[in-house]
Structure formats: structure tokens, C-alpha cells
N, C-alpha and C positions, 0 to 999 in steps of 0.2 A: 484314483490318483488325484492328489490335491495340487492345485496351482493357484496363482494369484491373478485373477482376471482384472483387467483394467476397465474402469468406468469411462464411457464416452458420453459426454453430455449430449442429449438429444438435439439441443440447439445447434450443435456443431455439424449436424448432418445436412443442414440446408444452408449453403454458403451465401444465399441471397438475402437472408434476414439479418438486419442489424440488431445487435444485442445491447449496445451502449454507445457512449460517445468517447472519442479519443481526446486525451489531454496531452499536451497543450493544444489549444485551438489554433491550428495553422492553415486550415483550409480556407480558400477565399470566400466560401459560403459560411464561414464561422465553424460549423460542426462537421466532423468526420465521424462516421460510424465505425464501430468495431464489429467484426463478424465472427469471432470465435471466443470461446469462454476464457482462454488464457489471456488474451488482450483485455477482455472486459474486467476480469478480476484485478489485473495490474492497474488499470485505470481507476477502478473503484477504490483500491488502496491508496493511490496517489491523491484522489479527490478527498478521501476521508482525512488523510494526514495534513492536507493543505487547508482544511476547513476548521474553523473554531466553532464550538457549540454556540448556538444563537444566531449564526449567520444565515441560516435557511429558515425563513419565517414559519413554514408549515411543518418543519422538522427541527425543533429547537435543540434537541439533544444530539443531533448528528454532528460529528467532527471530533477530532482527536484533541485539539487544544494544545498543540505543540508550542504555540506562541507564548504560552505561560512560562516557558523556560527562557525566553529572551531576557537578556541582561543579567542572568545568573552568573556567578563566578565560574569560570571554566576550570574545573578540577575533576578528579576521578569520582568523587561523590556525585557530582552533577551528571557525569556520563553514565554511571551505574543507575542513577535515579531515572534518567531518560530511558535507558534500556528496559527497566522493569515497568515503567509507564507504558511503553510501546507494546511490550508483551501482554500486559493485562488488557489493553484496549483491543488488540487483535483477538485475544481469546474471547472477549465479550461480544464484539461486533461481528467478527469473521471467524466463527468457531471451526469452520471447515478448513481454514488456512493454518498450516503448521510452519513454524519458523525453524529453518535449518541453521541460519547464522544471522546474528544481529551485532553490528559493531557501531559504537558511537565513539568518535575520536575527534581531536582537534583537526581542523582543515589545514592542509599544508600550503594551500595557495592563497588563502585570505586570512588576515589577522582577525582575531576575535570572532571566529566562526567555528562551527562544528560540522562534521560530515556523518550522516546516518546511512549505513549500508544494510539493507535488509534482503536476505535470500529466503524464499519461501517455497513451499510445495503443498499440493493437495494429495493426500494418500489415495492409493488405488486409481490414479489417473496420471496422465502425462503432462499435467499442469504444474509448472514451476516458473520462477522468475526472480529477477533482481530489481531492486529499487534503490536509488541513491538520492538523498536530500542534502542540500547545503543550507545551513542557517547561519 
């Protein structure tokens, strides 16, 4: 009998071990740890998209470089260009993450800004999440 077993990350079996750091830094001690894989992947994606290549001295290729799209004309070509850019970056840097929905649209609350909404999942696991950026 065939079934679809779910993968449980071994790091999630010990809740006392921190796996990463939480973004944004809101703890009075600056850093808060993440203790499960779901939170860690979400914070890694946020950190990657908020970083430009060259900002980290010992890892100069790390970062999505979304700031390159600042001051571009807001039209459908720009939105579809950003979507394809994000998809290619995730496939290259986070190959285990699959995108279930990606939307780039004008922000309704702030003039001259865009909203990026990303819904992702990791196959054969219970890891999924949503990220929203405003530029």
C-alpha cells in the first residue's frame, strides 16, 4: 500500500535548540532565536530578499538585490519582471522551496510602491508560509 509520508526535520525534534535568528530584531537582547524549521526558513527568505549582493563581506553573492528595481516605472512589465526575478532567485538559492503563489502589485495604501506577496511550501513536509514585502 502506497502512501505519502511526511518528512520531519530532525532539528524539530529537540525544541531547546535554536536554529536561526528571528527577523525583525525586537527582543531587548537584540536577537531572538527560532526553534523550528518553518520559522527558520521564513526568516531566511526574508533576510535573503532584504539583502543586496555585496552587503555581507564574507558572502558577497548573498542577497536577492530587489533594490535594483527601485525607481522603475510601475507598470505590468515591471511587475512581471519582478515575479520572474524572484522565481529564478528562489529556484537557485532555495531549491527545496516551491512557490504556490506569487503576486506583485501596486500597493493600495502608499503611492509609488509595490506589494510582493509570496506563498511557499516544501514538498513532503508540513512547512509552508506567507511573506509580504512593501517597496
